[in-house]
C-alpha positions in Angstrom: 0.0 0.0 0.0 2.9 2.4 0.8 4.5 1.8 -2.6 1.2 2.6 -4.3 0.9 5.9 -2.5 4.4 7.1 -3.0 4.3 6.3 -6.8 1.2 8.3 -7.5 1.4 11.8 -8.9 0.0 14.7 -6.9 -3.5 15.9 -7.9 -2.8 19.6 -7.4 0.4 21.5 -8.5 1.1 23.6 -5.4 4.3 25.1 -6.7 2.6 26.3 -9.9 -0.4 27.6 -7.9 1.8 29.6 -5.5 3.9 31.1 -8.4 0.7 32.3 -10.2 -0.7 33.6 -6.9 2.5 35.5 -6.1 2.7 37.1 -9.6 -0.9 38.1 -9.5 -0.5 39.8 -6.2 2.7 41.6 -7.1 1.5 42.8 -10.5 -2.1 43.4 -9.4 -0.9 45.6 -6.6 1.8 47.2 -8.7 -0.6 48.3 -11.4 -2.8 49.9 -8.7 0.1 51.7 -7.1 1.4 53.1 -10.5 -2.1 54.2 -11.4 -2.6 55.9 -8.0 0.8 57.7 -8.4 -0.2 58.9 -11.9 -3.5 60.3 -10.6 -1.7 62.0 -7.7 0.9 63.5 -10.1 -1.9 64.8 -12.4 -3.7 66.3 -9.4 -0.5 68.1 -8.3 0.0 69.5 -11.8 -2.9 71.9 -11.3 -1.1 73.5 -8.3 2.3 74.0 -10.1 3.5 76.3 -12.8 6.3 76.1 -15.3 8.8 73.2 -14.9 7.1 71.6 -12.0 3.9 71.4 -13.9 5.6 69.8 -16.9 7.4 67.3 -14.7 4.1 66.4 -12.9 2.3 66.0 -16.2 5.1 63.9 -17.8 5.2 61.7 -14.7 1.4 61.2 -14.9 1.7 60.4 -18.6 4.4 57.8 -18.0 2.4 56.2 -15.2 -0.6 56.0 -17.6 1.5 54.4 -20.3 2.8 51.8 -17.9 -0.8 50.9 -16.8 -2.0 50.7 -20.4 0.9 48.6 -21.5 0.4 46.2 -18.5 -3.3 45.8 -19.4 -2.5 45.3 -23.1 0.2 42.7 -22.2 -2.3 40.8 -20.0 -4.9 40.8 -22.8 -2.3 39.6 -25.3 -1.3 36.7 -23.0 -4.9 35.8 -22.3 -5.9 35.8 -26.0 -2.9 33.8 -27.2 -3.5 30.8 -25.1 
């Protein structure tokens, strides 16, 4: 009986599950943080003038591009399976 149990393959792949769970948490939270930073930079751009306004707007634009590219990459990976 012991030989039968040790020779069987596991039903659930815990290593793969934990890898997917960790990546989902890291990238899911990362996209939210980047989007929040972009919104905060855009809100600060209304208070500044000149160079600081341009820096805030360019930072907000960069954050928006990062979020859009992350969503596009996720859709690309989802549709090419």
